[in-house]
C-alpha positions in Angstrom: 177.4 180.9 5.1 174.2 180.0 6.6 173.3 176.6 6.6 170.4 175.2 4.5 167.7 173.4 6.2 167.0 171.1 3.1 169.1 170.0 0.4 167.8 168.4 -2.6 169.8 166.3 -4.9 169.1 166.1 -8.4 167.7 168.9 -10.9 165.2 166.9 -12.9 161.5 167.6 -12.6 161.1 165.3 -9.5 164.0 167.3 -7.5 162.7 170.8 -9.1 159.3 169.9 -7.8 160.2 169.1 -4.2 162.3 172.4 -4.2 159.5 174.3 -5.4 156.8 172.8 -3.0 159.3 173.2 -0.1 159.9 176.9 -0.9 156.2 177.6 -1.1 156.1 176.6 2.6 158.9 179.0 3.5 161.5 176.4 4.1 165.0 177.3 3.0 166.4 175.0 0.4 169.5 174.3 -1.5 169.4 172.4 -4.7 172.3 170.6 -6.4 172.4 169.3 -9.8 175.8 167.6 -11.1 175.1 168.7 -14.7 172.6 171.5 -15.4 168.8 171.6 -14.7 166.4 169.2 -16.7 170.0 167.5 -18.4 168.4 164.1 -17.9 164.9 162.3 -18.6 163.2 165.7 -17.8 164.8 167.4 -20.8 163.6 165.1 -23.7 160.9 163.0 -22.7 157.3 162.8 -24.7 155.9 165.6 -22.7 152.6 163.6 -21.9 151.0 164.2 -18.5 149.3 160.8 -18.6 147.3 159.4 -15.4 145.7 156.1 -14.3 147.3 153.6 -16.5 148.5 150.0 -15.4 152.1 149.7 -14.4 154.8 148.5 -16.6 154.6 145.4 -14.6 152.1 143.7 -16.6 151.2 139.7 -17.4 153.1 138.7 -20.1 155.7 141.7 -19.9 158.4 139.3 -18.8 158.1 136.9 -21.9 158.3 140.3 -24.1 161.8 141.1 -22.5 163.1 137.8 -22.8 162.1 137.8 -26.3 163.5 141.3 -26.7 167.2 139.7 -26.3 167.1 138.8 -30.1 165.3 141.6 -31.2 167.0 145.0 -30.9 163.8 146.5 -32.8 161.4 145.5 -30.0 159.5 148.3 -28.1 161.2 147.0 -24.6 164.5 145.7 -25.4 167.1 144.1 -23.2 170.6 144.2 -24.8 172.6 140.9 -24.1 175.1 141.6 -21.4 176.5 140.6 -17.9 174.9 142.6 -15.5 174.2 140.6 -11.9 172.1 143.7 -10.6 169.9 143.8 -13.8 169.2 139.8 -13.9 168.4 140.0 -9.9 166.0 142.8 -10.8 164.2 141.4 -13.7 163.6 138.3 -11.3 161.8 140.4 -8.7 160.2 142.0 -11.6 158.8 138.9 -13.1 157.2 138.0 -9.6 155.3 141.0 -9.7 153.8 140.8 -13.4 150.7 139.1 -12.1 146.8 140.5 -12.6 146.6 140.8 -9.1 149.6 143.1 -8.7 148.3 145.4 -11.5 145.0 145.7 -9.6 147.1 146.5 -6.2 149.0 149.2 -8.2 145.7 150.6 -9.7 144.2 151.1 -6.5 147.0 153.5 -5.6 147.8 155.0 -8.8 144.5 155.8 -10.3 143.5 158.4 -7.6 147.2 159.6 -7.4 146.6 160.5 -11.3 143.7 162.6 -10.7 145.7 164.4 -8.1 148.4 164.9 -10.4 146.3 166.1 -13.2 144.2 168.4 -10.7 147.7 169.7 -9.3 149.2 170.5 -13.0 146.0 172.4 -13.9 146.1 174.4 -10.7 149.8 174.8 -11.0 149.3 176.3 -14.5 146.8 178.6 -13.4 148.7 180.0 -10.4 151.7 180.3 -12.1 150.9 180.7 -15.9 153.9 179.0 -17.1 155.0 179.5 -20.9 155.4 175.9 -21.8 152.8 174.8 -24.4 150.5 173.5 -22.1 147.5 171.6 -23.5 144.5 170.0 -21.8 143.3 168.1 -25.1 144.1 164.5 -24.3 145.7 162.1 -26.7 144.9 159.1 -28.7 146.3 155.6 -28.5 146.0 154.5 -32.0 146.2 150.9 -33.4 147.3 149.0 -36.7 146.2 145.7 -35.6 143.1 143.9 -34.3 145.3 142.5 -31.4 146.4 146.2 -30.4 143.0 147.3 -30.7 142.1 144.6 -28.1 144.8 145.5 -25.7 143.5 149.1 -26.0 140.0 148.0 -24.9 141.1 145.9 -22.3 143.1 148.8 -20.6 140.4 151.1 -21.5 138.1 148.7 -19.2 140.7 148.9 -16.4 140.8 152.8 -16.5 136.8 153.0 -16.7 136.5 150.9 -13.4 138.7 153.4 -11.7 136.9 156.4 -12.7 138.6 157.4 -15.9 136.6 158.2 -19.1 138.4 156.6 -22.1 136.5 156.8 -25.5 136.9 154.2 -28.4 137.3 155.5 -31.9 137.0 153.9 -35.2 139.8 154.5 -37.7 137.3 156.7 -39.9 136.8 158.6 -36.5 140.2 159.0 -35.7 141.1 160.5 -39.0 137.9 162.8 -38.7 139.5 164.0 -35.8 143.3 164.4 -37.2 143.3 164.4 -41.1 147.0 163.9 -40.9 146.3 160.3 -39.5 147.1 157.5 -41.8 145.2 155.0 -43.4 146.9 152.0 -41.8 145.4 153.0 -38.4 142.3 150.5 -37.8 141.1 152.4 -34.5 142.0 153.4 -31.0 141.1 155.0 -27.7 140.9 158.7 -26.8 142.2 159.5 -23.2 140.8 163.0 -22.3 142.3 162.7 -18.8 145.9 163.8 -20.0 147.8 166.6 -20.8 150.7 167.7 -23.0 153.4 170.1 -22.7 157.1 171.2 -23.5 159.0 169.4 -20.9 162.3 171.4 -20.9 160.0 174.7 -21.2 157.9 173.5 -18.0 160.9 172.4 -15.9 162.8 175.4 -16.7 160.2 177.9 -15.8 159.3 175.8 -12.5 162.9 176.2 -11.5 162.9 179.7 -12.3 159.9 180.2 -10.0 161.7 178.1 -7.4 164.7 180.5 -7.3 162.1 183.4 -7.2 160.9 181.7 -3.9 164.4 181.6 -2.4 165.4 178.3 -3.4 169.5 178.4 -4.2 170.2 176.2 -7.2 173.7 175.0 -7.8 174.3 173.6 -11.3 177.7 171.5 -11.9 177.9 170.4 -8.3 177.5 166.6 -7.8 176.9 164.7 -4.6 178.9 162.0 -3.5 177.2 160.8 -0.4 175.1 161.7 2.7 176.8 162.9 5.9 174.8 160.6 8.6 175.8 161.4 12.4 174.1 159.5 15.2 171.4 157.9 12.7 170.2 161.1 11.4 171.1 163.6 8.4 173.7 166.2 9.0 174.1 167.1 5.3 175.7 166.2 2.1 179.2 166.0 0.6 179.9 167.1 -2.7 182.2 165.7 -5.6 184.6 168.5 -4.8 184.8 167.6 -1.0 182.7 170.1 0.2 180.7 169.3 3.4 177.1 171.3 3.3 174.8 170.9 6.4 171.2 170.4 6.5 168.4 169.2 8.7 166.9 167.2 5.9 168.0 165.9 2.6 165.8 164.7 -0.4 167.6 162.0 -3.0 165.7 162.8 -6.4 168.6 161.7 -9.0 166.8 159.2 -10.7 168.2 156.0 -11.2 171.3 157.2 -9.5 169.1 157.4 -6.5 169.7 153.6 -5.7 173.6 154.4 -5.4 173.3 157.3 -2.9 170.9 155.3 -0.6 173.2 152.4 -0.7 176.0 154.2 0.7 173.4 155.4 3.4 172.7 151.7 4.1 169.3 151.5 2.2 168.1 149.5 -0.6 166.4 151.1 -3.6 165.6 148.7 -6.1 165.7 150.8 -9.6 167.3 150.0 -13.1 167.9 152.7 -15.7 165.3 152.6 -18.6 166.6 154.3 -21.6 164.2 156.3 -23.7 164.6 158.1 -27.0 163.2 160.9 -29.2 163.4 162.3 -32.5 162.0 165.9 -33.4 161.0 166.9 -36.8 160.4 170.5 -37.7 157.3 171.4 -39.2 157.5 172.0 -42.6 158.7 170.8 -46.1 160.6 167.6 -45.6 159.6 167.3 -42.0 156.3 166.7 -40.0 152.7 167.7 -40.9 151.1 170.4 -38.8 149.3 168.0 -36.9 146.9 168.9 -33.9 146.5 165.9 -32.0 149.0 164.1 -29.7 148.8 160.3 -29.8 151.0 157.1 -29.0 151.3 154.1 -31.6 150.2 151.2 -29.4 152.2 148.5 -31.1 155.4 150.4 -31.2 155.0 152.5 -27.8 156.1 155.7 -29.7 154.2 158.9 -28.5 153.9 161.6 -31.4 153.5 165.0 -29.7 153.1 168.4 -31.6 155.4 171.3 -29.8 156.1 174.6 -31.0 157.3 174.5 -34.4 157.9 170.8 -34.2 156.8 167.4 -33.5 158.3 165.0 -31.1 158.6 161.2 -31.5 159.2 159.6 -28.3 159.3 156.3 -26.5 160.8 153.0 -26.3 162.4 151.1 -23.1 165.8 149.8 -23.3 167.6 148.2 -20.1 171.3 148.8 -21.1 172.4 150.2 -17.6 173.9 153.5 -17.4 174.4 154.0 -21.1 173.6 157.1 -23.0 174.8 155.9 -26.3 172.3 156.7 -29.4 171.6 153.4 -31.3 170.4 154.3 -34.9 168.1 151.3 -34.9 166.1 152.5 -32.2 166.1 155.9 -33.4 164.8 154.8 -36.6 162.1 152.9 -35.0 160.7 156.1 -33.8 160.6 157.4 -37.3 159.2 154.4 -38.7 156.3 154.6 -35.9 155.6 158.3 -36.8 155.5 157.5 -40.4 152.8 154.8 -39.7 150.9 157.4 -37.8 151.5 160.4 -40.1 152.3 159.2 -43.8 153.1 163.0 -44.7 156.2 163.0 -42.1 159.0 163.8 -44.4 162.6 162.5 -45.0 164.6 165.4 -43.9 167.0 165.6 -41.1 165.5 165.6 -37.5 166.2 168.8 -35.7 167.0 166.8 -32.5 167.8 163.3 -31.4 168.0 162.3 -27.6 168.1 159.5 -25.2 167.7 159.7 -21.5 167.6 157.3 -18.4 164.3 156.7 -16.5 164.2 155.0 -13.0 162.1 152.0 -13.3 161.3 150.5 -10.0 161.1 146.6 -9.4 157.3 147.0 -8.8 156.2 149.5 -10.9 155.4 151.9 -8.4 157.4 155.3 -7.4 159.6 155.0 -4.5 158.7 158.4 -2.2 159.1 158.8 1.4 161.9 158.5 4.5 164.3 156.1 4.4 163.9 154.0 7.4 166.7 154.0 9.8 168.1 157.6 8.7 166.1 160.5 10.4 165.8 163.6 7.7 166.5 161.3 4.7 163.9 161.1 2.0 164.1 159.6 -1.3 161.9 160.2 -4.4 162.7 158.2 -7.4 161.4 154.9 -9.2 158.7 157.0 -11.6 159.6 154.9 -14.4 157.7 156.7 -17.5 155.5 158.8 -15.2 158.4 161.2 -13.9 156.8 164.3 -15.7 153.0 163.1 -14.9 154.0 162.9 -11.0 156.7 165.6 -10.7 154.6 168.2 -9.1 152.2 165.8 -7.1 155.6 163.8 -5.9 157.0 167.3 -4.9 153.7 168.2 -2.7 154.1 164.8 -1.0 157.7 165.3 -0.1 157.1 168.9 1.0 154.1 167.9 3.2 156.3 165.2 4.9 159.4 167.3 5.5 157.3 170.4 7.0 155.8 168.1 9.2 152.3 168.5 7.6 152.4 164.7 6.8 150.8 162.9 3.8 148.9 159.6 3.8 149.4 159.2 0.4 153.2 158.5 0.9 152.4 155.0 2.7 152.1 153.3 -0.6 155.1 154.4 -2.1 157.4 153.8 1.1 160.9 152.7 0.1 160.7 150.7 3.4 158.7 147.9 1.5 161.4 146.3 0.2 163.2 145.5 3.5 
């Protein structure tokens, strides 16, 4: 069997994007996915390509998280549990919840967000993927004066970095989307955003990657990276197979930290669990809405997809825990009904949860791991995995091919050493 030049570990939107852009450069690629393509957060996320927003680390966020220990209905929730690694992560996270850190993050994330949008548009134009891609943006809608003020404050930040949010009253919202309910006092329209069906997108991208020559192996987990004399020699699978490679990309979401640690590197990410509920459009289900939105106070996205509406969001730091908590799921429905009072009481067509890799400083962790030649990591995208998937793949491919990409400097995993 020929030895692949590059092994990508992980079949979510990040890993598939890396494989696609490497193959576009004529590089031989083998991708290993322990489950199936897009089995994790890439399957059930809200389907929003959202650019330019401030990081999860914000002033006041730590107080919100600590208060949530006693409130399982909080949009961001930390269930009480003994976890030294989580509490260490939270201490480092808290140190970065400052205005200065938000500003520093925005200086790199705002331009990257514009790159991400342009790349998505180009990718759709070039490949013509059938994934419900819509360039119509979304509304942030609010039910309280405090929510409206927070929305205005965030919109002001985005405006300083060259984005174009538009403020709207409750009446203007309902003119744009008649299904919006009377509880909505106002909000912000974000035109620089896209929506799509995430599983259809990742599936189409993986199919195209295969056509470009990528060898995708589903149901094959990787136990570690083989390192000889300080450089990558390949990977070891859970079945004991050793696969040679000149370069390895770790794109396994929150599990990248474990593989990196085995290679002697620190990648400070924690799993952040998100949920969705889908309701079919029709009697007992969702109304036929045309506008995507996020309910600010609940942090729940409401996104129309083919024949259904997805209600997705929330953040839960429960470790590697894929348990569906009924109370958390019900919060999605309550938020959906606040936005759209005509949402029926029928059974959801889908309920799901997935784990997102939350970096300690709110920035993605992308680039070569110092000390091991040929080893690259791509994780820590938090709630922006879909948004930054293709642009991450492009940056990683440029790095591995030798072209180089100056954008990687801000996201280097070596910043934690």
